[in-house]
C-alpha positions in Angstrom: -27.2 80.2 71.4 -28.7 81.5 68.1 -28.0 85.1 69.5 -24.5 84.0 69.9 -24.0 82.8 66.4 -25.5 85.5 64.8 -23.7 88.1 66.8 -20.3 86.7 65.7 -21.4 86.5 62.2 -22.5 89.8 61.6 -19.6 91.0 63.7 -16.9 89.1 61.5 -18.5 89.0 58.2 -20.2 92.3 57.7 -19.3 92.5 54.1 -21.7 89.5 53.4 -24.9 91.4 53.9 -26.6 92.6 50.3 -24.5 89.8 48.7 -25.2 86.7 46.6 -24.1 83.8 48.8 -24.2 80.2 47.3 -24.2 77.6 50.3 -22.4 74.4 49.6 -24.3 71.7 51.5 -24.2 68.2 51.9 -27.0 67.5 54.3 -25.0 66.9 57.1 -25.1 68.9 60.3 -22.7 71.7 59.8 -24.2 72.6 56.4 -27.5 72.4 57.2 -27.1 74.4 60.2 -25.2 77.0 58.1 -28.0 77.4 55.9 -30.8 77.6 58.3 -28.5 80.3 60.4 -27.9 82.4 57.2 -32.2 81.7 56.1 -32.7 83.1 59.6 -31.0 86.1 59.1 -32.5 86.6 55.8 -29.3 86.7 53.6 -29.6 86.3 49.9 -28.4 82.6 50.0 -28.8 79.8 47.5 -27.9 76.0 47.8 -25.2 73.9 46.1 -25.6 70.0 46.7 -23.3 67.2 45.2 -24.4 63.9 44.6 -20.8 61.9 44.9 -22.7 58.4 44.3 -20.4 56.8 47.0 -23.2 55.6 49.4 -25.7 54.0 46.9 -29.2 54.8 47.7 -28.3 57.2 50.7 -26.4 59.3 48.5 -29.8 59.9 46.6 -31.4 60.3 49.9 -29.1 63.3 50.8 -29.8 64.8 47.6 -33.7 64.2 48.0 -33.4 65.9 51.5 -31.1 69.0 50.3 -34.1 69.7 47.6 -36.9 69.4 50.4 -35.0 72.0 52.5 -34.4 74.5 49.7 -38.0 74.3 49.0 -39.2 74.7 52.6 -36.9 77.9 52.7 -38.0 79.1 49.2 -34.4 79.1 48.0 -32.8 78.2 44.5 -30.9 74.9 44.7 -28.3 73.7 42.2 -27.5 69.8 42.2 -25.4 67.6 40.2 -23.9 64.1 40.4 -20.6 62.5 40.0 -19.3 59.0 39.1 -16.4 59.8 41.5 -14.7 56.3 42.0 -14.4 56.1 38.2 -13.0 59.8 37.9 -10.8 59.3 40.4 -9.3 55.9 39.0 -9.2 57.7 35.6 -7.2 60.7 37.3 -5.1 58.2 39.7 -6.3 59.8 42.8 -7.8 59.1 45.8 -12.0 59.7 46.4 -11.6 61.9 49.0 -9.2 64.6 46.8 -11.2 63.5 43.3 -14.5 64.7 45.5 -13.1 67.4 46.8 -11.6 68.5 43.4 -14.8 68.1 41.7 -16.9 69.9 44.1 -15.1 73.1 44.4 -14.4 73.3 40.5 -18.3 72.6 40.1 -18.8 75.5 42.7 -17.0 78.2 41.3 -18.7 77.3 37.8 -22.0 77.9 39.3 -20.9 80.9 41.2 -19.3 82.2 37.9 -22.6 81.4 35.9 -24.6 83.3 38.1 -22.9 85.9 39.7 -22.8 84.5 43.4 -20.5 86.9 45.3 -19.4 84.4 47.8 -19.3 80.4 48.3 -20.3 79.5 52.2 -19.0 76.2 52.9 -19.6 74.8 56.7 -16.6 73.7 58.0 -16.0 74.3 61.9 -13.2 74.5 64.7 -13.2 70.8 64.8 -12.4 70.4 60.8 -9.6 72.7 61.6 -7.9 70.8 64.3 -8.4 67.7 62.6 -6.6 69.1 59.2 -4.1 70.2 61.4 -3.3 67.1 62.6 -3.6 65.5 59.2 -0.9 67.9 58.0 1.5 67.1 61.1 1.1 63.1 60.2 1.8 63.8 56.6 4.8 66.4 57.1 3.9 70.1 56.2 5.4 73.8 56.1 4.1 76.5 58.4 1.1 77.1 56.0 0.1 73.3 56.9 -0.1 74.3 60.4 -1.9 77.8 60.2 -5.4 76.0 59.5 -8.0 76.3 57.2 -8.4 79.9 56.5 -11.7 81.7 57.4 -11.6 83.4 53.8 -9.9 82.0 50.8 -10.4 84.2 47.7 -14.5 84.1 47.3 -14.8 81.0 49.8 -16.3 82.1 53.4 -16.4 79.5 56.0 -18.2 81.6 58.7 -18.5 78.7 61.1 -14.9 78.1 62.0 -14.8 79.5 65.6 -17.8 76.9 66.4 -17.1 73.4 67.5 -18.9 70.5 66.5 -20.3 70.3 70.2 -21.7 73.8 69.7 -23.1 73.5 66.5 -24.9 70.0 67.5 -26.0 72.0 70.8 -27.5 74.6 68.1 -29.2 72.1 65.9 -31.1 70.5 68.9 -32.2 73.4 70.5 -33.4 75.0 67.0 -35.4 71.6 66.2 -33.5 71.5 63.0 -33.5 68.3 60.8 -30.2 66.8 59.2 -28.6 63.7 57.6 -26.3 61.8 59.0 -23.4 60.2 56.9 -22.6 56.6 58.0 -19.1 56.7 56.1 -18.2 59.9 58.7 -17.8 57.0 61.5 -15.7 54.6 59.4 -12.3 54.8 60.7 -10.2 53.7 57.4 -10.5 56.9 56.3 -7.5 59.1 58.1 -9.9 62.3 59.0 -12.5 59.7 60.6 -9.5 58.1 62.4 -8.2 61.2 63.7 -12.0 62.5 64.6 -12.7 59.4 66.5 -9.5 58.0 68.1 -7.0 61.3 68.5 -9.3 63.7 69.1 -11.2 62.4 72.2 -7.9 61.6 73.7 -6.8 65.3 73.2 -9.7 66.8 74.6 -9.6 64.0 77.9 -6.1 65.7 78.2 -7.1 69.2 77.3 -10.9 69.7 77.8 -10.2 73.6 76.5 -8.0 71.8 73.2 -10.1 73.9 70.7 -9.5 77.1 72.7 -6.0 76.2 73.4 -5.9 75.0 69.5 -7.5 78.4 68.3 -4.8 80.7 70.0 -1.8 78.6 68.5 -2.9 79.0 65.5 -3.3 82.7 66.1 0.3 82.7 67.0 1.5 80.5 63.7 -0.7 82.9 61.7 1.1 85.8 63.0 4.6 84.3 62.7 3.4 83.4 58.9 2.7 87.2 58.6 6.8 88.4 59.4 7.8 85.5 57.0 5.3 86.7 54.2 6.6 90.5 55.0 10.4 89.4 55.1 10.1 87.5 52.1 8.6 90.7 50.0 11.4 92.6 51.0 13.9 89.9 50.4 12.4 89.2 46.5 13.2 93.0 46.0 16.6 92.2 45.8 16.9 88.9 44.3 14.1 88.5 41.5 14.2 90.2 38.4 11.0 90.5 36.2 11.6 90.4 32.6 8.5 90.0 29.9 6.4 87.7 31.9 9.5 85.8 33.5 10.8 85.9 36.7 14.8 85.4 37.5 16.2 84.5 40.4 19.6 85.7 41.4 21.7 82.7 42.2 24.7 84.5 43.9 22.0 86.4 45.9 20.0 83.7 47.1 23.4 81.7 48.1 24.3 84.6 50.4 21.1 84.5 52.9 21.4 82.8 56.0 18.9 79.9 54.9 19.0 79.5 51.0 16.7 76.4 50.8 14.4 78.1 53.4 14.3 81.4 51.4 13.9 79.5 47.7 11.0 77.1 49.6 9.2 80.7 50.3 9.9 82.3 47.3 8.8 79.1 44.7 5.7 77.6 46.8 3.1 79.2 45.0 4.1 77.7 41.6 3.2 73.7 42.5 6.9 72.6 43.0 6.9 69.0 45.0 10.8 68.2 44.4 12.3 70.8 46.5 15.2 69.0 47.0 16.0 69.1 43.3 14.9 72.6 43.2 17.6 73.9 45.7 20.1 71.8 43.8 19.6 74.0 40.9 21.5 76.9 42.8 24.7 74.5 42.1 24.2 72.8 39.1 25.1 73.7 35.5 23.3 75.8 32.9 20.4 74.0 31.1 19.1 71.8 34.3 15.8 72.2 34.9 12.9 71.2 37.3 9.5 70.9 36.7 6.4 71.5 38.3 2.6 70.7 36.3 2.3 74.2 35.7 5.7 76.0 35.8 9.5 75.6 34.8 12.4 76.5 36.8 15.5 76.5 34.6 19.3 77.1 35.7 20.8 79.7 33.4 24.4 80.7 34.0 23.6 83.1 36.8 19.6 83.0 37.6 17.4 80.3 38.1 14.5 81.4 35.8 11.0 80.6 36.1 7.7 80.8 33.5 5.1 78.8 32.7 5.0 75.9 31.0 3.8 76.1 27.2 2.4 73.0 26.1 2.3 74.0 22.4 5.9 74.3 22.0 6.1 70.8 20.7 8.4 70.6 17.5 5.4 68.9 15.3 3.2 71.8 15.9 3.4 74.0 12.7 1.0 76.5 11.3 0.7 77.7 7.6 0.5 80.7 6.0 -1.3 80.2 2.7 -1.1 82.6 -0.2 -2.8 86.3 -0.4 -3.1 85.9 3.5 -2.6 89.1 5.2 -2.2 88.4 8.7 -2.1 85.6 11.1 -2.5 86.1 15.0 -1.8 82.6 15.9 1.1 81.5 17.5 2.5 84.9 16.7 0.8 88.0 15.2 2.5 89.0 11.7 1.0 91.3 9.2 2.1 90.4 5.5 2.0 93.2 2.7 2.9 94.1 -0.7 4.7 97.1 -1.0 6.0 99.7 -3.8 8.7 100.9 -1.7 11.4 99.7 1.1 11.5 101.5 4.2 14.9 100.9 6.5 14.4 97.0 7.9 14.5 96.6 11.8 14.0 93.2 14.3 10.4 93.3 13.8 10.5 93.7 9.9 11.7 91.9 6.8 11.4 92.4 3.4 11.3 89.1 1.4 11.3 88.4 -2.5 7.9 87.2 -3.5 9.7 84.9 -6.3 11.7 83.2 -3.7 8.6 82.3 -1.7 6.6 78.9 -2.3 3.5 78.8 -0.5 2.1 77.8 2.2 4.7 79.4 4.2 5.4 77.4 7.6 5.8 78.9 11.2 7.2 76.4 13.6 9.7 75.5 16.3 13.1 74.6 16.0 14.4 71.3 15.0 17.9 69.6 15.5 19.4 70.1 12.3 18.0 73.5 11.5 20.7 75.5 9.6 20.4 79.3 8.1 22.7 81.8 6.1 22.2 84.5 8.8 22.6 88.2 7.7 25.9 90.1 8.0 27.7 86.6 8.3 29.7 84.3 5.9 28.2 80.8 5.1 25.6 79.0 6.8 25.3 78.1 10.5 23.7 75.4 12.5 20.8 77.1 14.3 21.7 75.6 18.0 25.2 77.2 17.5 23.5 80.4 16.7 21.5 80.1 19.8 24.4 79.5 22.1 26.1 82.6 20.4 23.2 84.5 21.3 23.2 83.3 24.6 19.4 82.0 24.5 18.7 80.0 28.0 16.7 76.9 27.5 13.4 78.7 27.8 14.1 81.5 25.5 14.8 78.6 23.0 11.8 76.6 23.1 9.7 80.1 22.7 11.4 80.6 19.5 9.3 80.4 16.5 10.7 80.0 12.6 9.5 81.2 10.0 10.1 78.7 6.9 9.1 78.7 3.0 7.2 75.4 2.0 10.6 73.4 1.7 11.1 74.4 5.5 14.4 76.2 5.1 14.5 79.0 7.3 13.5 82.6 6.0 13.5 84.2 9.4 14.3 83.4 12.8 11.3 85.6 13.8 12.7 88.6 15.9 16.1 87.8 15.6 18.2 87.0 12.8 16.9 86.8 8.8 18.3 84.5 6.4 20.7 86.5 3.6 19.1 84.1 1.0 15.9 85.9 1.2 16.7 89.3 1.7 14.9 91.4 -1.5 16.9 93.0 -4.1 14.1 93.1 -6.4 11.8 95.6 -7.8 9.7 97.2 -5.4 6.6 95.4 -6.8 7.9 92.3 -6.4 8.3 92.7 -2.5 6.5 91.3 0.2 7.1 93.1 3.7 6.3 90.7 6.8 5.9 92.5 10.0 5.9 91.3 13.5 3.2 93.2 15.3 
């Protein structure tokens, strides 16, 4: 059995040799077998254990077991403790979701701090089938049915080809001790219910269930690759990239054979959950938008515009420029300098009479009721009307910064239009040149 496990790992993961590896270990049979196996093969490993404090003294005994194992194998062990139930309540997550997020976040922190190349987990073939069935009960796209990946960034799962039964056989054959988590028998958890009630029936119907399932996953993964290739090809025709913003051509998407399916595939990486609302944007009026926790998708005339959410763009966020300041870099990079001669100004520069300025100057976002006196125009104009005439999208309006005098009057819609009241006709020695860097 050792020879079989060793051969498959060395053959399938040759790139792990010579790398610095962090093994996520709970004390359960799968992670302990993974640790013993890689120690036997003389890989460079360390251990990482999370105490979630969910099983009273049992959680502490798990931690003690892992530390003793690390000492026995003469390897480093990192450990941490979480008040998981409290954190889950604060974040309004299930205990299982909170625990998962906590451990993976911590694993990545350890990996970065100590320069580990890969993080190894003990997931096996039964885990992959359980995850498939969980996703089936919840309703999932193709990604949810392609199983737990063996390689996902720096996360490696070397035991995915092996069943729980094979791992148990190896542990007994090799006299390996491990900790039993009694909560794994509790069927109030969905995964345990599937593990103890559904999988035995499926294996009774088909004793080769895991082998059959492995072939099914392979077929699904091949189909998923075809979709990926098609989406990459389609995106070249329907997506424009401009200054970090993606613009999706509405007309071209509507001409596709299944616009909803294509839109899902194009946007699935951006954390949108209400895809019915996303699809409805194709037919919505300009200005309508849908938010995910990380991005905003805006309907703007003939495009859906995707950009990252800017949580610093609240209208009450203001930055001051004090007298004698020569440069600021936040929220926008500006250089201020006294000049003795005036060059031809452009969109990136403005000459202002110092006598017209009252410090501190203010850099802020636009607010309802804002107006200014645009250069080249007669009289004043509401900023909202100016934005509309310039055909700025909602996102562009949200991203726009203003340079204002201390009394809050607009000096410059930065990078767009200056206020005629502040254009300098003063002698050279009384001019301040303001430049966007």
